[in-house]
C-alpha positions in Angstrom: -21.0 62.8 106.4 -18.9 64.0 103.5 -20.7 66.0 100.8 -21.4 63.3 98.0 -19.7 65.7 95.1 -17.0 66.2 97.3 -15.4 70.4 99.3 -12.9 72.4 98.2 -14.0 72.2 94.2 -17.4 73.6 94.2 -16.7 76.7 92.2 -16.6 74.1 88.8 -19.2 72.9 89.1 -18.3 69.4 91.0 -19.1 68.3 87.1 -22.3 66.7 86.1 -24.1 69.1 89.5 -23.4 72.9 87.8 -25.8 73.8 85.6 -28.6 71.3 86.8 -30.7 73.2 88.7 -29.7 71.3 92.1 -27.9 72.3 94.8 -26.0 75.4 95.3 -25.4 76.8 91.6 -27.8 77.0 88.9 -25.8 79.0 85.9 -22.9 77.3 84.4 -19.6 78.8 85.9 -17.8 81.3 83.5 -16.5 79.4 80.9 -12.5 81.4 81.7 -12.5 80.7 85.1 -13.5 76.7 84.5 -10.1 77.1 81.8 -8.3 78.3 84.6 -9.6 75.6 86.3 -9.1 72.6 84.8 -6.7 70.3 86.4 -7.5 66.9 84.7 -5.4 67.5 81.9 -2.1 67.3 84.4 -3.7 64.5 87.4 -5.5 62.4 85.1 -1.7 60.6 85.9 -3.1 59.4 89.4 -6.4 57.3 88.1 -4.8 54.5 88.9 -4.2 55.8 92.1 -7.9 56.8 91.9 -9.9 53.6 91.0 -7.3 51.1 93.6 -8.9 53.8 96.4 -11.3 53.9 95.0 -12.1 49.2 95.7 -11.0 49.3 99.1 -13.6 52.5 99.6 -16.4 50.5 97.7 -15.4 47.1 99.9 -15.4 49.2 103.5 -19.1 51.0 102.0 -20.4 47.0 102.1 -19.6 47.2 105.7 -20.8 50.6 106.9 -24.7 49.1 105.3 -24.4 52.0 102.4 -23.8 49.0 99.6 -24.9 45.5 99.3 -21.9 43.3 98.2 -23.6 43.4 94.8 -23.4 46.8 94.1 -19.6 46.7 95.6 -19.0 43.6 92.8 -21.4 45.8 89.7 -19.0 48.9 90.9 -15.1 47.5 91.4 -15.5 46.0 87.8 -16.8 48.9 86.6 -13.3 50.4 88.1 -11.4 47.4 86.7 -12.7 48.0 83.3 -12.3 51.9 83.3 -8.6 50.6 84.0 -8.5 48.8 80.8 -9.6 51.4 78.7 -6.8 54.2 79.6 -4.4 51.6 81.0 -5.4 51.2 76.3 -5.8 54.3 75.5 -9.4 54.1 74.9 -11.1 56.1 78.2 -12.4 59.6 77.2 -11.4 62.0 78.6 -13.9 64.9 79.1 -12.3 68.6 80.0 -15.7 69.6 81.3 -15.9 67.8 84.4 -12.8 69.0 85.3 -10.6 66.3 86.9 -9.1 63.0 87.5 -11.6 62.2 90.8 -15.1 63.5 88.1 -13.6 62.1 85.0 -13.8 58.9 87.1 -17.0 58.6 89.4 -19.1 60.4 86.2 -17.4 57.8 83.7 -18.2 55.2 86.4 -22.5 56.3 87.5 -23.3 56.2 83.6 -22.4 52.2 83.5 -23.2 51.6 87.1 -25.8 53.4 88.6 -24.3 51.9 92.0 -21.3 54.2 92.1 -23.5 57.7 92.7 -22.7 55.6 96.0 -19.8 55.4 95.5 -18.8 58.6 97.2 -20.2 58.9 101.0 -18.4 59.2 103.5 -15.6 61.0 101.2 -14.2 64.3 99.4 -12.4 65.0 97.0 -10.0 66.0 100.0 -9.0 62.4 100.8 -9.6 61.5 97.7 -6.4 63.2 96.1 -4.6 62.9 99.5 -4.7 59.6 99.5 -4.1 58.9 95.7 -1.2 61.4 95.8 0.6 59.5 99.2 -0.4 56.1 96.7 1.5 57.7 94.2 4.4 58.7 95.4 5.1 54.9 96.8 5.2 53.9 93.4 6.9 56.2 92.3 10.0 55.9 94.9 10.1 52.6 94.2 10.8 53.2 90.5 13.3 55.9 91.9 14.9 53.7 93.6 16.0 51.2 90.6 17.0 54.1 87.9 19.3 55.1 91.1 21.1 51.8 91.7 21.1 51.7 87.9 23.4 54.6 87.8 25.9 53.1 90.9 26.1 50.2 89.2 27.4 52.0 86.2 30.1 54.1 88.0 30.9 50.4 89.6 31.3 49.0 86.7 33.7 51.9 85.3 35.2 51.7 88.7 35.9 48.7 88.8 37.8 48.6 85.4 39.6 51.1 85.7 40.4 50.8 89.6 44.3 51.3 89.1 44.1 54.4 87.2 45.5 57.2 89.5 44.8 60.9 88.8 45.0 64.0 90.9 41.9 64.6 93.8 41.6 68.2 93.8 40.5 71.1 95.9 39.5 75.1 95.5 39.8 73.4 90.8 43.9 72.9 92.2 46.1 69.6 92.5 45.8 68.3 95.2 46.9 64.7 96.1 46.7 62.0 94.1 44.0 59.3 94.0 42.3 56.5 92.4 39.1 57.0 89.8 38.2 54.3 91.6 37.9 56.5 94.2 36.4 59.1 92.9 33.4 57.8 91.5 32.1 55.8 94.5 32.2 59.2 96.1 29.4 59.5 93.8 27.8 55.8 94.7 28.0 57.2 98.1 25.5 60.2 97.2 23.7 58.3 95.2 23.1 56.1 98.2 21.8 58.7 100.2 19.2 60.5 98.0 18.5 56.7 97.6 17.5 56.9 101.5 16.5 60.8 101.8 13.6 59.1 99.4 12.8 56.1 101.5 12.4 58.6 104.0 10.0 60.7 102.5 8.1 57.1 102.0 6.8 56.8 105.1 6.5 59.6 106.3 3.5 59.2 103.3 2.2 55.9 104.8 -0.6 57.6 106.8 -3.7 57.1 105.1 -6.3 59.8 105.4 -9.0 58.4 104.0 -12.1 58.7 105.6 -11.6 62.6 107.1 -13.4 63.5 104.8 -13.6 67.3 103.2 -12.0 68.3 106.5 -13.9 67.1 109.4 -14.2 62.7 109.5 -18.1 61.6 109.0 -20.9 61.2 111.2 -21.1 57.3 109.0 -19.5 54.1 111.1 -16.9 53.8 108.3 -13.7 51.7 109.7 -11.2 53.0 108.3 -9.1 49.8 109.3 -10.2 48.5 106.6 -9.3 50.3 103.8 -6.4 50.7 105.3 -5.0 47.1 105.9 -6.4 46.5 101.7 -4.4 49.7 100.2 -1.4 48.8 102.6 -1.3 51.8 104.7 1.2 51.4 108.1 -1.1 53.1 110.0 -4.2 55.8 110.0 -4.2 59.4 110.1 -5.5 60.8 113.5 -6.7 64.0 113.1 -8.9 64.8 109.7 -8.2 68.4 109.0 -4.4 67.9 108.7 -4.0 64.7 106.7 -6.7 66.7 103.7 -4.3 69.9 104.1 -0.7 68.2 104.5 1.5 68.3 102.2 4.8 67.9 104.0 5.4 64.5 102.4 5.6 66.1 98.9 8.0 68.5 100.2 9.8 66.1 101.7 10.1 64.2 98.4 11.0 67.6 96.3 14.2 67.7 98.7 14.8 64.9 97.8 15.0 64.8 94.5 16.4 68.5 94.3 19.1 67.2 96.8 19.8 64.6 94.2 19.6 67.0 91.1 22.8 68.6 92.8 24.8 65.3 92.8 23.8 64.7 89.0 24.8 68.2 88.5 28.1 67.8 90.9 29.2 64.3 88.5 28.2 65.7 85.6 30.1 69.2 86.2 33.6 66.9 86.6 32.6 65.0 83.8 32.9 67.9 81.9 35.7 69.6 82.8 38.1 65.8 82.5 36.6 65.4 79.6 37.3 68.6 78.4 41.0 68.9 76.3 42.9 71.2 79.4 42.1 67.6 81.2 41.3 64.4 79.1 41.0 61.9 81.9 37.7 60.4 79.5 36.3 60.7 77.1 32.3 59.9 76.5 31.2 57.9 74.3 29.4 59.7 70.4 25.6 58.4 71.6 26.3 61.0 74.7 27.3 63.7 72.7 26.5 66.8 69.4 28.6 68.5 67.4 28.2 72.4 66.6 26.5 73.5 63.3 29.7 75.7 63.0 32.4 74.1 64.1 33.5 71.1 62.2 36.2 69.8 65.2 33.6 70.2 67.9 32.3 67.8 70.2 30.6 68.7 73.1 29.5 66.5 76.4 25.7 67.8 75.9 24.2 64.6 78.0 25.8 66.1 81.0 25.6 69.9 80.2 21.6 69.3 80.4 22.1 66.9 83.7 23.6 69.8 84.9 21.4 71.9 83.6 18.1 70.7 84.9 18.8 70.3 88.6 17.8 74.3 88.1 14.4 72.8 88.1 14.5 70.1 90.8 15.3 73.1 92.7 12.8 75.6 91.8 9.8 73.1 92.6 10.8 72.9 95.6 10.9 76.5 96.1 7.5 76.0 94.0 5.7 73.9 96.4 7.1 75.6 100.3 6.0 79.0 99.1 2.5 77.7 97.5 2.0 75.8 101.6 3.8 78.5 103.6 1.0 80.7 103.7 -2.4 78.4 103.2 -4.7 78.1 107.0 -6.3 75.2 107.7 -7.4 72.7 105.9 -8.1 72.3 102.1 -7.5 75.2 99.8 -7.5 75.7 96.0 -4.1 76.4 96.1 -3.0 73.1 97.0 -3.9 71.6 93.2 -1.0 73.7 92.3 1.2 70.3 94.1 1.1 67.8 90.7 2.7 69.7 88.0 5.4 70.8 89.6 5.6 67.5 92.0 4.6 65.1 88.7 7.9 67.6 86.4 10.6 67.0 88.9 9.2 63.2 89.1 10.0 63.0 85.1 13.0 65.4 84.8 15.3 63.6 88.0 13.9 60.1 86.4 15.4 61.0 83.4 18.9 62.4 84.4 19.3 58.7 86.1 19.4 57.3 82.9 21.0 59.2 81.2 24.1 59.3 83.4 24.3 55.9 83.8 24.2 56.0 80.4 27.0 58.4 80.1 28.4 56.9 82.2 29.1 52.9 80.5 30.0 55.1 77.1 32.7 56.4 79.0 36.7 55.7 78.5 39.4 56.8 80.3 43.2 57.9 79.0 45.2 56.2 81.1 48.6 58.0 79.9 46.5 61.5 80.0 45.6 60.3 84.6 49.0 58.6 84.9 50.7 61.8 83.3 49.4 64.0 85.2 49.5 62.4 88.6 53.0 62.1 87.9 53.0 65.8 89.0 55.8 65.8 92.4 53.6 68.4 93.7 50.9 66.0 94.9 52.8 64.4 96.8 54.1 67.5 98.8 51.6 65.9 102.2 53.7 63.3 101.9 56.9 64.8 102.4 55.3 66.9 105.2 53.7 63.3 107.0 57.0 61.9 106.9 59.3 65.1 108.8 56.3 64.1 111.1 57.3 60.7 111.1 60.7 62.0 112.1 60.1 63.4 114.8 58.8 67.1 113.5 56.2 69.0 114.1 53.0 69.1 111.5 53.4 73.3 111.3 57.1 73.5 111.8 57.1 70.2 108.7 53.6 72.2 106.2 56.5 75.2 106.2 59.2 72.9 104.6 57.3 71.7 102.2 56.0 75.1 101.2 59.0 77.5 101.3 60.5 74.2 98.6 57.8 74.4 96.8 58.6 77.6 96.6 62.1 77.6 96.1 61.2 75.2 92.8 59.2 77.4 91.2 61.1 79.8 91.9 64.1 78.1 89.0 62.2 77.3 87.3 61.6 73.2 88.4 60.3 70.5 90.7 60.1 69.7 94.2 61.5 66.8 93.4 65.3 67.7 91.4 65.8 70.2 94.8 69.0 68.5 95.8 69.1 67.6 99.9 71.9 70.5 99.9 68.7 72.4 99.3 66.4 71.5 101.5 69.4 70.8 104.6 69.4 75.5 103.6 65.5 74.9 104.2 65.4 72.8 107.3 68.3 71.0 109.0 67.8 67.2 108.8 65.1 67.0 106.3 67.2 66.1 103.0 67.4 62.2 104.0 64.2 62.3 105.0 62.6 64.2 101.6 64.2 61.0 99.8 62.9 58.3 100.9 60.0 60.2 99.9 60.9 62.1 95.9 64.3 60.0 95.4 65.2 57.0 93.4 62.3 56.1 90.9 59.6 57.1 88.7 57.6 59.9 89.2 54.2 57.8 89.2 56.0 54.8 90.9 56.4 57.2 94.1 53.0 57.9 93.7 52.3 54.5 93.6 54.2 54.0 96.8 52.1 56.7 98.3 48.4 54.9 97.2 49.9 51.9 99.0 51.5 53.5 102.3 47.4 54.7 102.7 46.4 51.0 103.5 46.1 51.2 106.4 43.5 54.4 106.6 39.9 53.3 106.3 38.7 55.3 104.0 41.9 56.8 101.9 42.0 56.1 98.0 44.2 53.2 98.6 44.0 50.4 95.9 43.8 47.9 99.0 40.2 49.7 100.2 38.9 50.7 96.9 39.3 46.8 95.7 37.2 46.5 99.6 34.8 48.9 98.7 34.5 48.0 95.2 33.5 44.1 96.3 31.0 46.0 99.6 29.1 47.5 96.7 29.0 44.9 94.0 27.4 42.7 96.6 25.3 45.7 98.0 23.7 46.2 94.7 22.9 42.2 93.4 
């Protein structure tokens, strides 16, 4: 049977047992060691989930013959009262009781004598493993809503500016014209994958460890299926040693959050660049910018910069937990206390990042003229010219070489490729002049770019007007 006070935390005085003249330890712990081992200042965040697990455990103990129905009712009432006090901020947490579990158990036992029986058949090892899984299930539910809010902000901005054209970039060099909406929807896709990874992490966490005891279960006839149903887990753990030692689900959560931070950072970087004077494509609302203490003209995109910076913090938390776990033998080791601070901070950080980025995106104003001017550069249609030569029967590599030579010739003359004459093109490759005029001739630079965007309508996933409208409708429907 699992010890009534749990295994794995004995050194820090199992709260009210240490120094009582009974049990394994007779004296008080070293004060510095006691302070060093305390976790209540951060694991009290699990109180709601600890109470939820205790209610289910009490119900199961009635079936096991450990508690009477009257005792179980008294315990549940006591647990409900504790939850109300915690929610209202009236509950007094005691550092001397080390962690959330001992604080709640001591408070319950002081009020309800039968509370001393509640820890029968469980350990703080399987208790905290259960609490963390319950916490993550709730946390991810909120995370999904936060991601969706940012997706909606991006889709709304894309819908408002769905015909705005700007350069697409590779190597931070202008490459081909794209629609701003298409650019924004790329991040909506990334965010959707972030949601999927978080949901996958919850699937792996949907296994109930409660009833595994310290590491070897219990000799009592515990009906773990009862507890599973009450706590709404998908299944019961089948190996007690793995159940108390497993933190894979937290690693998966941190991995998903770290990658989500990378996506947020990339979005922030794009918007920081696009809002700079050198690009000038967008402007952040004043509520999401700050000024300079020295230079009065400055309007800095600090919120986006902070989001970009906090991505490193999220990656660091993932590395921290992986490092904690890598050398641990089975089963529970006190090192696992280090899982919570990094996970909780990561959860708070990424949630804040999603929220502030949703607000920042909503505040954006697009400078349509600046985007159009940048998109009008004829070099952006160099690939379209090569494609036109291919349609006329040229091999792509040959067409690529000809267009590249034309770009170089235009640079040498201090002009643009759309200002080269038919004779210039014919001098580079016979028969190319007529084909090139169909792509680059006859209309304004921006009109040629719009024509090229229309030509892409037949390619799924390309930044065409038709394709973007279709995707905007699909995302609007999905995010409803």
